[in-house]
C-alpha positions as CSV (number, residue, x, y, z in Angstrom):
1,M,-39.9,-17.2,12.3
2,N,-38.5,-13.9,10.9
3,S,-41.4,-13.7,8.4
4,I,-43.9,-14.3,11.2
5,Y,-42.2,-11.6,13.3
6,Q,-42.3,-9.1,10.4
7,F,-45.9,-9.9,9.7
8,L,-46.9,-9.3,13.4
9,L,-44.8,-6.1,13.4
10,S,-46.7,-4.8,10.3
11,L,-50.0,-5.2,12.2
12,G,-48.7,-2.8,14.8
13,S,-48.3,-0.1,12.1
14,W,-51.1,1.1,9.8
15,P,-53.6,-1.8,10.5
16,L,-53.6,-1.1,14.2
17,A,-53.7,2.7,13.8
18,T,-56.5,2.4,11.2
19,L,-58.6,0.1,13.5
20,L,-58.2,2.4,16.5
21,I,-58.9,5.6,14.5
22,A,-61.9,4.0,12.7
23,G,-63.3,2.7,16.0
24,G,-62.8,6.1,17.7
25,L,-64.6,7.9,14.9
26,Y,-67.4,5.4,15.0
27,F,-67.8,5.8,18.8
28,T,-67.6,9.6,18.4
29,L,-70.5,9.6,16.0
30,R,-72.6,7.2,18.1
31,T,-72.1,9.2,21.3
32,K,-72.8,12.4,19.4
33,F,-69.3,14.0,20.0
34,L,-69.4,13.2,23.7
35,Q,-65.8,14.4,24.1
36,V,-66.9,18.0,23.5
37,R,-70.4,18.2,24.8
38,M,-69.8,16.4,28.1
39,F,-66.2,17.4,28.9
40,A,-67.4,19.8,31.6
41,E,-69.5,17.0,33.1
42,S,-66.4,14.7,33.3
43,L,-64.7,17.4,35.4
44,K,-67.7,17.5,37.7
45,V,-67.9,13.8,38.5
46,V,-64.3,13.0,38.9
47,F,-64.1,14.1,42.5
48,E,-67.3,12.4,43.7
49,K,-67.0,10.2,46.7
50,P,-67.6,6.4,46.4
51,Q,-71.0,5.0,47.4
52,K,-69.5,2.8,50.1
53,S,-66.8,4.1,52.5
54,G,-63.4,2.5,51.8
55,S,-64.2,1.6,48.2
56,V,-62.3,2.8,45.1
57,S,-63.5,6.3,44.1
58,S,-63.8,7.7,40.6
59,F,-60.6,9.7,41.2
60,G,-58.8,6.6,42.5
61,A,-59.7,4.6,39.4
62,L,-58.7,7.6,37.2
63,M,-55.2,7.7,38.9
64,I,-54.7,4.0,38.3
65,S,-55.5,4.2,34.6
66,T,-53.6,7.5,34.3
67,A,-50.6,5.9,36.0
68,S,-50.5,3.2,33.3
69,R,-51.2,5.7,30.5
70,V,-48.8,8.4,31.7
71,G,-45.4,6.7,31.6
72,T,-42.1,6.6,29.9
73,G,-43.9,6.6,26.6
74,N,-45.0,10.2,27.2
75,I,-41.4,11.2,27.3
76,I,-39.4,8.7,25.2
77,G,-42.4,7.9,22.8
78,V,-43.0,11.6,22.0
79,S,-39.3,12.2,21.5
80,T,-39.0,9.2,19.2
81,A,-42.1,10.3,17.2
82,I,-40.7,13.8,16.6
83,C,-37.2,12.6,15.7
84,F,-38.5,10.0,13.1
85,G,-41.7,11.6,12.0
86,G,-41.0,15.3,12.4
87,A,-42.8,18.1,14.3
88,G,-46.1,17.3,12.5
89,A,-46.4,14.1,14.5
90,V,-47.4,16.3,17.5
91,F,-50.6,17.4,15.7
92,W,-51.6,13.8,14.9
93,M,-51.0,12.7,18.6
94,W,-53.4,15.4,19.6
95,V,-55.9,14.0,17.0
96,T,-55.7,10.6,18.6
97,A,-56.6,12.0,22.0
98,V,-59.7,13.8,20.7
99,I,-60.9,10.7,18.9
100,G,-59.8,8.2,21.5
101,G,-61.9,9.8,24.2
102,A,-65.0,8.3,22.8
103,S,-63.4,4.8,22.7
104,A,-62.3,5.2,26.3
105,F,-65.8,6.1,27.3
106,V,-67.5,3.1,25.7
107,E,-65.1,0.5,26.9
108,S,-65.0,1.8,30.5
109,T,-68.8,2.2,30.7
110,L,-69.2,-1.4,29.6
111,A,-66.7,-2.5,32.2
112,Q,-68.7,-0.8,34.9
113,I,-72.0,-2.4,33.8
114,Y,-70.6,-6.0,33.7
115,K,-68.2,-5.8,36.7
116,R,-68.2,-8.5,39.4
117,R,-68.4,-8.4,43.1
118,D,-65.4,-9.7,45.1
119,S,-65.3,-11.5,48.4
120,D,-64.5,-8.2,50.2
121,G,-67.6,-6.5,48.8
122,G,-65.6,-4.5,46.3
123,C,-65.7,-4.8,42.5
124,F,-63.5,-5.8,39.7
125,G,-63.8,-6.4,35.9
126,G,-62.7,-5.5,32.5
127,P,-63.1,-6.5,28.8
128,S,-62.9,-10.3,29.5
129,F,-65.9,-9.9,31.8
130,Y,-68.1,-8.1,29.3
131,I,-66.9,-10.4,26.5
132,E,-68.1,-13.4,28.4
133,S,-71.3,-11.8,29.9
134,A,-72.6,-10.0,26.8
135,L,-71.2,-12.2,24.0
136,K,-71.3,-15.5,25.8
137,N,-67.8,-16.2,24.4
138,K,-65.7,-17.7,27.1
139,L,-62.8,-18.6,24.7
140,L,-62.4,-15.1,23.4
141,A,-62.5,-13.7,26.9
142,V,-59.7,-16.0,28.0
143,V,-57.6,-15.1,24.9
144,F,-58.1,-11.4,25.7
145,A,-57.0,-11.9,29.4
146,I,-53.9,-13.9,28.4
147,A,-53.0,-11.3,25.8
148,L,-53.4,-8.4,28.2
149,I,-51.2,-10.2,30.8
150,F,-48.6,-10.6,28.1
151,T,-48.9,-7.0,26.8
152,Y,-48.7,-5.3,30.2
153,G,-46.9,-7.8,32.4
154,V,-44.3,-8.5,29.7
155,G,-44.2,-6.0,26.8
156,Y,-45.0,-2.7,28.4
157,N,-43.3,-3.4,31.7
158,M,-40.1,-4.5,30.0
159,L,-40.3,-1.3,27.8
160,A,-40.8,0.9,30.8
161,S,-37.7,-0.7,32.4
162,Y,-35.6,-0.1,29.3
163,N,-36.8,3.5,28.9
164,L,-36.0,4.2,32.6
165,Q,-32.4,3.0,32.4
166,S,-31.8,4.6,29.0
167,T,-32.5,8.1,30.4
168,F,-29.2,7.8,32.3
169,E,-27.1,7.3,29.2
170,V,-26.3,11.1,28.9
171,F,-24.6,11.1,32.3
172,K,-20.8,10.6,32.4
173,F,-20.9,7.9,35.1
174,Y,-23.1,5.6,32.9
175,K,-21.7,2.5,31.3
176,P,-23.6,0.0,29.1
177,Q,-23.3,-2.8,31.7
178,Y,-25.0,-0.5,34.3
179,C,-28.3,-1.4,32.6
180,W,-28.4,-4.5,34.8
181,F,-28.0,-2.4,37.9
182,F,-30.9,-0.1,36.9
183,G,-33.0,-3.1,36.0
184,G,-32.4,-4.7,39.4
185,A,-33.2,-1.5,41.2
186,T,-36.4,-1.0,39.2
187,A,-37.4,-4.6,39.9
188,L,-36.9,-4.1,43.7
189,L,-39.0,-0.9,43.6
190,F,-41.7,-2.8,41.8
191,I,-41.8,-5.5,44.5
192,A,-41.9,-2.9,47.2
193,A,-44.8,-1.1,45.4
194,V,-47.1,-4.1,44.9
195,I,-46.5,-6.0,48.1
196,G,-49.2,-3.9,49.8
197,G,-51.9,-5.0,47.3
198,N,-54.4,-3.0,45.3
199,K,-55.5,-0.6,48.0
200,W,-51.9,0.5,48.5
201,I,-51.5,0.8,44.7
202,V,-54.5,3.1,44.6
203,R,-53.2,5.3,47.4
204,T,-49.7,5.5,45.9
205,T,-50.9,6.4,42.4
206,G,-53.4,8.9,43.8
207,T,-50.5,10.7,45.4
208,L,-47.7,10.4,42.9
209,V,-49.6,10.9,39.6
210,P,-51.1,14.4,40.3
211,F,-47.8,15.5,41.8
212,M,-45.5,14.4,39.0
213,G,-48.0,15.5,36.3
214,A,-48.3,19.0,37.7
215,C,-44.5,19.4,38.0
216,Y,-44.0,18.2,34.5
217,I,-46.6,20.5,33.0
218,L,-45.2,23.5,35.0
219,L,-41.7,22.8,33.8
220,S,-42.9,22.8,30.2
221,L,-44.6,26.1,30.7
222,V,-41.4,27.6,32.1
223,A,-39.5,26.3,29.1
224,L,-42.1,27.8,26.7
225,V,-41.8,31.2,28.4
226,M,-38.0,31.0,28.3
227,H,-38.1,30.4,24.5
228,Y,-41.1,32.5,23.7
229,D,-39.4,33.8,20.6
230,N,-39.4,30.3,19.2
231,I,-43.1,29.8,19.5
232,P,-44.2,31.2,16.1
233,A,-41.6,29.0,14.3
234,M,-42.5,26.0,16.4
235,L,-46.2,26.3,15.6
236,K,-45.5,26.9,11.9
237,Q,-43.3,23.8,11.8
238,V,-45.9,21.6,13.5
239,F,-48.7,22.5,11.1
240,A,-46.5,22.6,8.0
241,D,-45.2,19.1,8.6
242,A,-48.7,17.8,9.7
243,F,-50.2,18.7,6.4
244,N,-47.3,18.2,4.0
245,F,-49.2,15.5,2.1
246,K,-46.6,15.1,-0.6
247,A,-44.0,14.0,2.0
248,I,-46.6,12.0,4.0
249,F,-47.8,9.9,1.1
250,G,-44.3,9.5,-0.3
251,G,-43.5,7.2,2.6
252,F,-46.7,6.8,4.7
253,T,-45.4,4.2,7.1
254,G,-42.6,6.5,8.2
255,S,-44.6,9.7,8.0
256,C,-45.5,12.2,10.7
257,I,-49.1,10.8,10.6
258,M,-48.1,7.3,11.3
259,W,-45.6,8.2,14.0
260,G,-48.0,10.6,15.6
261,L,-50.9,8.1,15.5
262,K,-48.8,5.1,16.7
263,R,-47.2,7.0,19.6
264,G,-50.4,8.8,20.5
265,L,-52.3,5.5,20.5
266,Y,-49.6,3.8,22.4
267,S,-49.6,6.5,25.0
268,N,-53.3,7.0,25.7
269,E,-54.3,3.3,25.1
270,A,-57.9,4.3,24.2
271,G,-59.6,1.3,22.7
272,I,-56.9,-1.2,23.7
273,G,-59.0,-2.5,26.6
274,S,-56.6,-1.8,29.4
275,A,-58.2,1.1,31.3
276,P,-61.5,-0.7,31.7
277,N,-59.8,-3.0,34.2
278,A,-59.3,0.0,36.5
279,A,-62.6,1.6,35.6
280,A,-64.5,-1.5,36.8
281,A,-63.1,-1.0,40.3
282,A,-64.7,2.4,40.9
283,D,-67.8,2.6,43.2
284,V,-70.2,4.9,41.4
285,S,-74.0,5.4,41.2
286,H,-74.0,5.2,37.4
287,P,-71.6,3.5,35.0
288,V,-71.5,6.6,32.7
289,K,-69.7,8.5,35.5
290,Q,-66.7,6.3,35.2
291,G,-66.9,6.3,31.5
292,L,-66.6,10.1,31.5
293,V,-63.8,10.0,34.0
294,Q,-61.8,7.6,31.8
295,M,-62.4,9.9,28.8
296,L,-60.7,12.6,30.9
297,S,-57.7,10.3,31.5
298,V,-57.1,10.3,27.7
299,F,-57.1,14.1,27.7
300,I,-54.7,14.2,30.6
301,D,-52.3,11.7,29.0
302,T,-52.0,13.1,25.5
303,N,-53.2,16.7,25.5
304,L,-51.3,17.6,28.7
305,I,-48.4,15.3,29.4
306,C,-47.5,14.4,25.8
307,M,-47.9,18.0,24.7
308,A,-45.7,19.1,27.6
309,T,-42.8,16.9,26.3
310,A,-43.4,18.1,22.7
311,V,-43.3,21.8,23.9
312,M,-40.0,21.2,25.8
313,C,-38.4,19.6,22.8
314,L,-39.6,21.8,20.0
315,A,-39.3,25.2,21.8
316,S,-35.7,24.5,22.9
317,G,-34.3,25.0,19.4
318,V,-32.5,21.6,19.4
319,E,-33.1,20.0,16.0
320,P,-34.6,16.5,16.1
321,A,-32.7,13.7,14.3
322,A,-32.9,9.9,14.2
323,E,-29.5,9.5,15.8
324,I,-30.7,11.3,19.0
325,S,-34.2,9.8,19.2
326,G,-35.5,8.6,22.6
327,A,-34.1,9.9,25.9
328,K,-31.2,11.7,24.3
329,Y,-33.3,14.3,22.4
330,I,-35.4,15.3,25.5
331,Q,-32.2,15.4,27.6
332,L,-30.5,17.7,25.1
333,S,-33.6,19.9,24.9
334,L,-33.8,20.3,28.6
335,H,-30.1,21.0,28.8
336,A,-30.6,23.8,26.3
337,S,-33.3,25.3,28.6
338,F,-32.1,24.6,32.1
339,G,-28.4,23.7,31.8
340,K,-27.2,20.8,33.9
341,L,-30.4,20.6,35.9
342,G,-32.4,19.7,32.9
343,P,-31.1,16.1,32.4
344,V,-31.4,15.6,36.2
345,F,-35.0,16.6,36.2
346,I,-35.9,14.4,33.3
347,A,-34.2,11.5,34.9
348,A,-36.2,12.0,38.1
349,A,-39.4,12.3,36.0
350,M,-38.6,9.1,34.2
351,V,-38.1,7.2,37.5
352,L,-41.5,8.4,38.8
353,F,-43.3,7.9,35.5
354,A,-41.9,4.3,35.2
355,Y,-42.7,3.6,38.8
356,T,-46.4,4.5,38.5
357,T,-46.6,2.8,35.1
358,L,-45.4,-0.5,36.6
359,L,-48.1,-0.1,39.4
360,G,-50.9,0.6,36.9
361,N,-49.9,-2.2,34.6
362,F,-49.7,-4.7,37.5
363,Y,-53.2,-3.7,38.5
364,Y,-54.4,-4.6,35.0
365,V,-52.5,-7.9,35.1
366,E,-54.0,-8.9,38.5
367,S,-57.5,-8.1,37.2
368,C,-57.0,-10.5,34.3
369,F,-55.6,-13.2,36.6
370,A,-58.7,-12.8,38.7
371,Y,-60.8,-13.5,35.6
372,L,-58.8,-16.6,34.7
373,F,-59.0,-17.9,38.3
374,G,-62.6,-17.0,38.7
375,R,-61.6,-15.0,41.8
376,K,-58.8,-12.8,43.0
377,P,-55.5,-14.8,43.1
378,G,-54.5,-16.3,46.5
379,K,-51.5,-15.5,48.6
380,Y,-49.0,-17.8,46.9
381,S,-50.3,-17.3,43.4
382,I,-50.0,-13.5,43.6
383,L,-46.5,-13.8,45.1
384,T,-45.5,-15.9,42.1
385,I,-47.0,-13.4,39.7
386,R,-45.2,-10.6,41.4
387,L,-41.8,-12.3,41.3
388,A,-42.3,-13.2,37.6
389,G,-43.1,-9.6,36.9
390,A,-40.0,-8.4,38.7
391,M,-37.8,-10.8,36.7
392,L,-39.2,-9.5,33.4
393,I,-38.6,-5.9,34.5
394,F,-35.0,-6.8,35.3
395,L,-34.5,-8.4,31.9
396,G,-36.3,-5.6,30.1
397,A,-33.6,-3.1,31.1
398,A,-31.1,-4.8,28.8
399,M,-33.3,-5.0,25.7
400,K,-32.4,-3.2,22.6
401,M,-34.6,-0.1,22.0
402,E,-36.0,-1.4,18.7
403,H,-37.0,-4.7,20.2
404,A,-38.5,-3.1,23.3
405,W,-40.8,-0.9,21.1
406,N,-41.6,-3.8,18.7
407,V,-42.7,-6.1,21.5
408,A,-45.1,-3.5,22.8
409,D,-46.4,-2.6,19.4
410,I,-47.1,-6.3,18.5
411,S,-48.6,-7.3,21.8
412,Q,-51.2,-4.5,21.9
413,C,-52.5,-5.6,18.5
414,V,-54.2,-8.7,19.9
415,L,-56.0,-6.6,22.5
416,A,-57.2,-3.9,20.0
417,F,-58.3,-6.4,17.3
418,I,-60.5,-8.1,19.9
419,N,-61.7,-5.1,22.0
420,I,-62.8,-2.7,19.3
421,P,-65.0,-5.1,17.4
422,V,-66.5,-6.3,20.7
423,C,-67.3,-2.8,21.8
424,I,-68.9,-2.1,18.4
425,M,-71.1,-5.2,18.7
426,I,-72.3,-4.6,22.3
427,G,-71.9,-0.8,22.4
428,G,-75.7,-0.3,22.4
429,V,-75.7,-1.0,26.1
430,A,-73.3,1.9,26.7
431,Y,-75.2,4.3,24.4
432,R,-78.5,3.6,26.3
433,A,-76.7,4.1,29.6
434,L,-75.5,7.5,28.3
435,E,-79.0,8.5,27.3
436,D,-80.3,7.4,30.6
437,Y,-77.6,9.5,32.4
438,V,-78.3,12.6,30.4
439,K,-82.1,12.3,30.9
440,Q,-81.7,12.0,34.7
441,R,-79.3,15.0,34.8
442,K,-81.8,17.1,32.9
443,E,-84.4,16.2,35.5
444,G,-82.1,17.5,38.2
445,R,-81.3,14.2,39.7
446,D,-78.0,12.4,40.6
447,P,-78.2,9.6,38.1
448,V,-78.7,6.1,39.4
449,Y,-78.5,3.1,37.0
450,K,-80.8,0.1,36.7
451,A,-79.5,-2.5,34.3
452,A,-82.9,-4.2,33.5
453,E,-84.4,-0.8,32.7
454,N,-81.7,-0.1,30.2
455,G,-81.9,-3.2,28.0
456,V,-79.3,-5.3,29.8
457,K,-80.6,-8.9,29.5
458,Q,-77.7,-10.7,31.2
459,P,-77.6,-11.0,35.0
460,T,-75.2,-8.5,36.7
461,D,-73.6,-8.4,40.1
462,F,-74.6,-4.7,40.4
463,W,-77.2,-2.4,39.1
464,N,-80.2,-4.5,40.0
């Protein structure tokens, strides 16, 4: 069993990073560097109102996916990457965001094209739906749905719970056994959050995510100004470590490249197949609009929130080290900048980040259960799912840090090793949709999508 565990763990290292980077580069070339040439367009469409009143807007779907992406990993993950991989890991995290934007576009556009209509007139979908519809592979679609439920309902939610309680370790009142108290409180907050259903989740994330993101970025800018004299040394350290190839290839699996890629990919989730579950819920006139919006979510997660954490750590002057990795390093960094208020702020940020992460993750989980059931889960089924999710969150708070990260790294491998090849195989549908969108924009029209006119041979619930 230990050999199997070690083998699975190895897949979460360079094989997963290689797959996601290779996939991202392939999609970047096929979309003709979409991340750069259509970035302004993504900002334009994000605030468009839904076609039908009361439906999920592009912004609402963006906040759900961003809630899941922007979580404790943006704080703890970045801190861990810097402590173990060095300052150069920050540069490679930024690289993953640039490349990953194309992957996010393709998978989210496909989710929009193959989404299903629910009994309330809304829509839902995700990779399982486009795997079944486009590839006619029911078994692979079921495997993906089960893997995603395990990844987000078990791995990532337990990790978020652990990360949340670990942020209180620097306070004098904290004792190891208090992890159960924090786990219980987090589980109760989770139940309170999801009891109102998906519409309440959309409203909550739409309020909390912009607020907490803006506050976090603002604080990082204040820290940067306070330590402006450290900026030249910080930048020099980042680029020197990032391109220190002798050190990198001397121990690649523990290098800044691997830590930067792993934590960047873990954070923005581009290509994993999670965000499409939120993207499919948006009510838009053209699938490409939501693809562009989800591309923007990757930028927000990594280039803004992750970079904010990196700036607060590296500009503080506190030297990173393996023994202070995780919450302790970011706590010490903020203490150096803001005194006793620093750790208090980061604890509050961790609570909000974990809270919205749990909401976003549960939205994904419910979407996959809807696929497995053939419809949205009923009253008693969804109650059982919620209670099981709360119990896992409670248990996750007491996990060891190493195990928490390893479970998340392993579980996401299954998703990526299914989703990336599938998107490559059926990606032509997304590329044709992009060409159609650009053509209509050049003609001065608000793009409207027709599936049959864009080479979609399978029947769809929408776009007819």
